[in-house]
C-alpha positions in Angstrom: 89.3 60.2 28.6 90.2 62.5 31.1 92.4 60.6 34.9 91.9 61.6 38.3 88.2 61.6 38.4 88.9 60.8 42.1 86.5 63.3 43.6 83.9 62.9 41.0 83.4 59.2 40.1 82.0 58.0 43.4 80.4 54.6 43.0 76.9 54.2 44.5 77.1 50.4 43.8 76.1 48.0 46.6 79.4 46.2 46.3 82.5 48.2 47.4 84.8 45.4 46.3 83.4 45.2 42.7 86.4 45.2 40.4 87.3 47.5 37.6 90.3 49.2 36.0 90.7 52.6 34.3 92.5 56.0 33.4 91.8 59.8 32.2 93.3 63.4 33.2 93.1 65.4 36.5 92.1 68.9 38.0 92.4 72.5 37.0 94.4 75.7 37.7 93.7 78.1 40.5 92.7 80.8 38.2 96.0 82.7 37.9 96.5 82.6 34.2 99.7 84.7 34.3 101.6 82.6 36.8 104.2 80.1 35.7 102.7 76.5 36.0 105.4 75.5 38.5 104.4 78.4 40.8 100.8 77.3 40.8 101.7 73.9 42.3 103.0 75.3 45.6 100.2 75.1 48.2 99.2 78.4 49.8 98.3 78.6 53.5 94.6 78.4 52.7 95.0 75.1 50.9 96.8 73.5 53.9 93.8 73.6 56.2 92.1 70.3 56.9 89.7 69.0 54.3 86.0 68.7 55.1 85.2 65.2 56.4 82.1 63.7 54.9 80.1 61.5 57.3 77.7 58.7 56.4 75.1 57.2 58.8 75.6 53.5 59.5 72.3 52.6 57.8 72.4 55.2 55.1 72.4 54.0 51.5 75.2 54.9 49.1 72.7 56.7 46.9 71.3 58.8 49.8 74.9 59.6 50.9 75.7 60.6 47.3 72.9 63.1 47.2 74.2 64.7 50.4 77.6 65.1 48.7 76.2 66.4 45.5 74.5 69.3 47.4 78.0 70.4 48.3 79.3 70.4 44.7 76.3 72.0 43.0 77.5 75.1 41.1 81.1 74.6 42.1 83.3 75.7 39.2 85.7 72.8 39.4 84.8 70.0 41.8 88.2 68.4 41.4 89.6 71.2 43.5 86.8 70.8 46.2 88.5 69.2 49.2 86.1 66.6 50.6 87.4 63.6 52.5 85.0 60.7 51.8 84.4 57.8 54.2 85.7 54.4 53.1 82.3 52.9 52.4 81.9 55.3 49.5 85.2 54.3 47.9 86.6 51.4 46.0 89.7 49.6 47.4 92.1 50.7 44.7 94.6 53.6 44.5 94.0 56.3 41.9 97.3 55.9 40.0 96.7 52.2 39.6 93.0 52.5 38.6 93.5 55.2 35.9 95.7 53.9 33.1 95.5 53.8 29.4 97.2 50.4 28.9 94.3 48.0 28.8 95.8 46.5 25.6 99.6 46.5 25.6 99.5 44.1 22.7 98.2 47.0 20.6 100.8 49.3 22.0 103.8 47.2 20.8 102.5 47.0 17.3 102.0 50.7 16.6 105.2 51.1 14.7 105.1 47.9 12.7 103.4 49.1 9.4 105.4 50.8 6.7 102.4 52.7 5.5 101.8 55.9 7.6 98.0 55.5 7.4 98.3 52.0 8.9 100.5 53.3 11.7 97.9 56.0 12.4 95.2 53.2 12.5 97.4 51.2 14.9 97.8 54.2 17.2 94.0 54.7 17.1 93.3 51.1 17.9 95.5 51.4 21.1 93.9 54.7 22.0 90.3 53.6 21.7 91.0 50.3 23.4 91.7 52.3 26.6 87.9 52.6 26.9 87.3 48.9 27.4 86.8 49.7 31.1 83.9 52.1 30.3 82.0 49.7 28.1 80.3 47.6 30.7 81.7 48.5 34.1 80.5 51.1 36.5 82.3 54.3 37.3 84.7 53.7 40.2 85.9 56.0 43.0 89.6 55.2 43.9 91.6 56.8 46.7 93.0 60.3 46.0 96.7 60.1 45.4 99.1 61.6 48.0 101.8 64.0 46.8 104.8 62.0 45.6 102.9 58.7 45.3 104.2 56.3 42.7 102.9 53.3 40.9 104.8 50.9 38.7 103.8 47.8 36.8 104.4 46.0 33.5 102.9 43.6 31.0 104.5 40.8 29.2 103.2 40.6 25.6 103.9 37.9 23.1 104.9 39.7 19.9 103.7 36.9 17.6 100.5 35.8 19.3 97.3 37.6 18.2 95.6 38.7 21.4 93.4 41.3 19.7 90.0 39.6 20.1 88.7 37.8 23.1 85.1 36.6 23.8 85.7 36.8 27.6 84.4 39.7 29.5 86.8 41.5 31.8 86.8 39.7 35.3 88.8 42.3 36.2 92.3 41.6 37.4 93.4 45.2 37.6 92.2 46.1 41.1 94.3 46.4 44.2 92.9 43.0 45.2 94.5 41.3 42.2 97.5 39.0 42.6 100.7 40.9 43.0 102.9 38.1 41.7 105.5 39.3 39.2 106.7 36.0 38.1 106.5 35.4 34.3 107.9 33.5 31.5 110.8 35.2 29.7 110.1 33.7 26.3 112.2 35.0 23.4 109.0 36.4 21.7 107.9 38.3 24.8 108.0 42.1 24.9 107.8 44.1 28.1 105.6 47.2 28.4 106.1 49.3 31.5 103.9 51.8 33.2 105.6 54.5 35.4 103.6 57.2 37.1 104.0 59.7 39.9 101.8 62.3 41.6 103.7 65.5 41.0 101.1 67.9 42.4 98.3 67.7 44.9 96.6 71.1 44.5 95.7 70.9 41.7 96.0 67.1 41.4 98.4 66.3 38.6 100.3 63.1 37.8 103.0 62.5 35.2 103.0 59.1 33.4 105.1 57.1 31.0 104.4 53.9 29.1 107.3 52.4 27.2 108.4 49.3 25.4 112.2 49.4 25.2 112.5 46.5 22.7 110.2 48.3 20.2 111.4 51.9 21.0 107.9 53.1 21.7 107.0 55.6 24.4 103.8 57.4 25.4 103.9 60.2 28.0 101.6 62.9 29.4 100.2 64.8 32.3 97.0 63.6 34.0 94.9 66.6 34.9 91.2 67.3 34.6 88.4 69.7 35.3 84.9 68.6 36.4 81.6 70.3 37.1 78.3 69.0 38.4 75.2 70.4 36.6 72.4 68.8 38.6 71.7 65.6 36.7 75.2 64.9 35.3 78.8 65.8 35.8 81.0 67.0 33.0 84.6 66.0 32.9 87.2 67.6 30.6 90.9 67.8 30.3 92.5 70.4 32.6 94.8 73.2 31.6 97.9 71.2 32.2 96.8 68.2 30.1 97.9 68.6 26.5 97.1 65.0 25.6 99.2 61.8 25.5 102.3 62.0 23.3 103.2 58.7 21.5 106.7 58.6 20.0 107.8 55.9 17.6 111.5 56.2 18.0 112.3 53.6 15.3 110.3 55.7 12.8 112.5 58.8 13.1 110.8 59.8 16.4 107.4 60.1 14.7 105.1 61.6 17.3 101.3 61.3 17.7 99.4 63.7 20.0 96.4 61.9 21.3 93.8 64.3 22.7 91.1 63.3 25.2 87.4 63.9 24.5 85.2 65.4 27.3 82.8 63.1 29.0 79.6 63.2 31.1 78.9 61.0 34.0 75.1 60.4 34.2 72.8 58.3 36.3 73.0 60.2 39.6 69.2 60.0 40.0 69.1 56.3 39.6 72.3 55.5 41.5 73.8 53.8 38.4 76.6 55.9 37.1 77.6 55.6 33.5 80.1 57.5 31.4 79.4 58.9 28.0 82.0 60.6 25.8 81.0 63.9 24.0 82.4 66.3 21.5 85.6 65.3 19.7 88.8 63.4 20.2 91.9 64.0 18.0 95.1 62.1 17.1 97.5 64.5 15.3 100.8 63.4 13.6 102.5 66.6 12.5 105.4 64.6 11.1 103.1 63.2 8.5 100.6 66.1 8.3 98.0 63.6 9.2 95.1 63.8 11.7 92.3 61.6 13.0 89.2 63.4 14.0 86.6 61.4 15.9 83.2 62.8 16.9 81.1 61.2 19.6 77.3 61.2 19.1 74.6 60.4 21.6 71.8 59.7 19.2 68.3 61.1 19.4 65.7 60.9 22.2 63.8 58.1 20.4 66.8 56.4 18.9 68.2 53.1 20.3 71.6 53.9 18.9 73.8 55.4 21.6 77.5 56.2 22.0 78.0 56.4 18.2 81.2 57.6 16.6 82.0 59.2 13.3 85.4 60.2 12.1 87.9 60.7 9.4 91.6 60.4 8.9 92.9 63.2 6.8 96.1 64.5 5.2 96.2 68.2 5.7 98.3 70.9 4.1 101.9 71.3 5.1 102.4 74.2 7.4 99.1 73.9 9.2 99.7 74.1 12.9 98.6 71.2 15.2 96.9 73.8 17.4 94.7 74.7 14.5 93.9 71.0 13.8 92.9 70.5 17.5 90.0 72.9 17.0 88.6 71.1 13.9 85.4 69.1 13.9 84.4 67.1 10.9 82.5 70.0 9.4 85.6 72.2 9.7 87.9 70.0 7.6 89.1 72.2 4.8 88.4 71.2 1.2 92.2 71.1 0.6 92.6 68.2 3.0 92.6 64.7 1.6 90.5 62.1 3.4 92.3 58.8 3.7 89.8 56.8 5.7 86.4 57.1 7.4 85.3 55.7 10.8 81.8 54.7 12.0 80.1 52.6 14.6 79.8 52.7 18.3 82.6 52.9 20.9 80.6 50.6 23.1 80.2 48.1 20.3 81.7 47.7 16.8 83.9 50.3 15.2 84.4 50.2 11.4 87.1 51.7 9.2 86.7 52.4 5.5 89.9 53.3 3.5 89.1 55.8 0.8 90.2 55.0 -2.7 92.9 57.2 -4.3 90.2 58.9 -6.4 88.9 60.6 -3.3 91.2 63.6 -3.5 89.4 66.0 -1.2 87.3 66.1 1.9 84.1 66.9 -0.1 84.6 64.1 -2.6 85.5 61.4 -0.1 82.6 62.3 2.2 80.2 60.7 -0.3 79.5 57.0 0.3 81.5 54.8 -2.1 80.4 51.2 -2.5 83.8 50.3 -3.9 85.4 50.9 -0.6 84.8 48.0 1.8 83.8 48.8 5.4 86.0 46.6 7.6 85.4 45.7 11.2 88.2 47.5 13.1 87.6 46.7 16.7 84.8 45.3 18.9 85.3 46.5 22.4 82.6 44.4 24.2 84.6 41.3 23.1 87.8 42.6 24.6 89.3 42.2 28.0 92.1 44.1 29.7 95.3 42.2 29.9 96.6 41.4 33.3 99.3 43.7 34.7 102.2 42.5 36.9 103.1 44.3 40.1 105.8 43.6 42.6 104.8 42.1 45.9 104.2 44.6 48.8 107.5 43.5 50.5 109.4 44.7 47.5 107.7 48.1 47.2 108.9 51.5 48.3 107.0 53.3 51.0 105.6 55.8 48.4 104.2 53.1 46.0 100.5 53.1 45.8 99.7 49.7 47.1 102.1 50.2 50.0 100.6 53.6 50.9 97.0 52.4 50.9 97.3 48.8 52.0 96.2 49.6 55.6 92.9 51.0 54.2 92.4 48.3 51.6 92.8 45.4 54.1 90.2 46.9 56.4 87.8 47.6 53.5 88.0 44.0 52.3 87.2 42.8 55.8 84.1 45.2 55.9 85.7 47.2 58.7 84.7 50.5 57.2 84.9 52.6 60.3 88.5 51.5 60.9 89.3 51.9 57.2 88.0 55.5 57.3 90.2 56.2 60.3 93.3 54.8 58.5 92.5 56.8 55.4 92.2 60.1 57.2 95.4 59.3 59.2 97.2 59.1 55.8 95.6 62.3 54.6 96.4 64.2 57.9 100.0 63.1 57.7 100.3 64.5 54.2 98.8 67.8 55.2 101.3 68.0 58.1 104.2 67.3 55.7 102.9 70.1 53.4 102.7 72.5 56.3 106.3 71.5 57.4 107.6 72.1 53.9 106.0 75.6 53.8 107.4 76.5 57.2 110.9 75.5 56.1 110.5 77.3 52.7 110.9 74.0 50.8 109.3 73.0 47.6 108.2 69.5 46.7 110.6 67.8 44.3 109.4 64.7 42.3 111.6 61.6 42.4 110.7 60.1 39.1 110.0 63.0 36.7 111.5 66.4 36.0 109.6 69.4 37.3 106.3 70.2 35.6 106.9 71.0 31.8 105.2 73.8 30.0 104.4 71.7 27.0 102.6 68.9 28.8 105.4 66.3 27.9 107.0 64.9 31.1 110.6 63.7 31.1 111.9 60.9 33.2 114.9 61.7 35.5 118.0 59.9 34.3 118.5 58.0 37.6 114.9 57.7 38.7 114.3 54.8 41.1 111.8 53.0 38.9 110.7 49.8 40.5 109.2 47.6 37.8 
């Protein structure tokens, strides 16, 4: 799902300290379709003016405050680019780069390259990809802090390569907020694998972050640009990948650099009238492996007005004709699958509940033949998200963090929020924002451009590259 829903996903919950973790894409272009992407990232004088500060009355409820904000965004083409500075009581005490991440289940990540069968590898990639939505199954939509330009976040997970952590009956407590323990001590068992998360805010207008997940021991890497577009319609908000987001690119280096392009589905955030925000995916999500001429197409279905079934999914894994461009496959829905494609498996269920996979027998040689129900093909439970929990990430203590690392940047605000000092927290937050605007103005005055420390400049293909000597603090 789309990641920096920072200016959209404001939580109207009564508890500002309620815990949750998450990830998606970020913002949109400024409308100049002919400009080079790197040129669009440099702020113009008009973008350097102070953001509009939103005020909340001391006794005003969050829902009432939300409606005041929504009046400002009604009809705005892309509310991600709308520059509103929210007071602390409308936020959650967690930085944006930490909150939005796809690595709820690093144990799935390290197993993606294990199978010899390409279909099973595709299924392993799909399991990791859909498991990123654990955070959306039961937990409310959260509003983290907007990232400052150059902000960085690093963490890692230690995964036992032999222990099956795939199913848990525990609900997520959630240990992935900024209030979670920052202890980085762990057991270095011989069966442990380390999964690292590296991310940096490389643009502020529009907001774009580059990210990399990697497991060096298994030679697995996933990279992408976090960038989204959002629009409020009156009763719901629609969030979709922005123009810089081309998906998450998973590379299995020990499988001849086999690459999987995982594309985000659009989503709606509903519940504004009731004050209980909830996310629903819409349309399609794709996973495309051009190296194997294989694709997974997953459609999200809401169900009818009188149906109790919600958040349903239906999908197929297909083998398409050699020479078909991935860009062509991106546009396919299930009804568009050509008859020449061979269906390898079908997918059904609910992404908020149980997801089933049925492998199609070898006799199903075409999309039309294998679309018919075949009782000889068993339907296997593939994943059950409500029984999952996000695995705990490990972050270095504040004393070992650089000044641009997320928790270090926002700690003055977080501490005051946790002590219910929201007025002081708002002052601290706006002091950070004002300092960043001044730095941007100084750079423009000196004719300097922002240069990322962790990643190379913005790529045209949506695949960020880590700098060789980047100061990665995991």
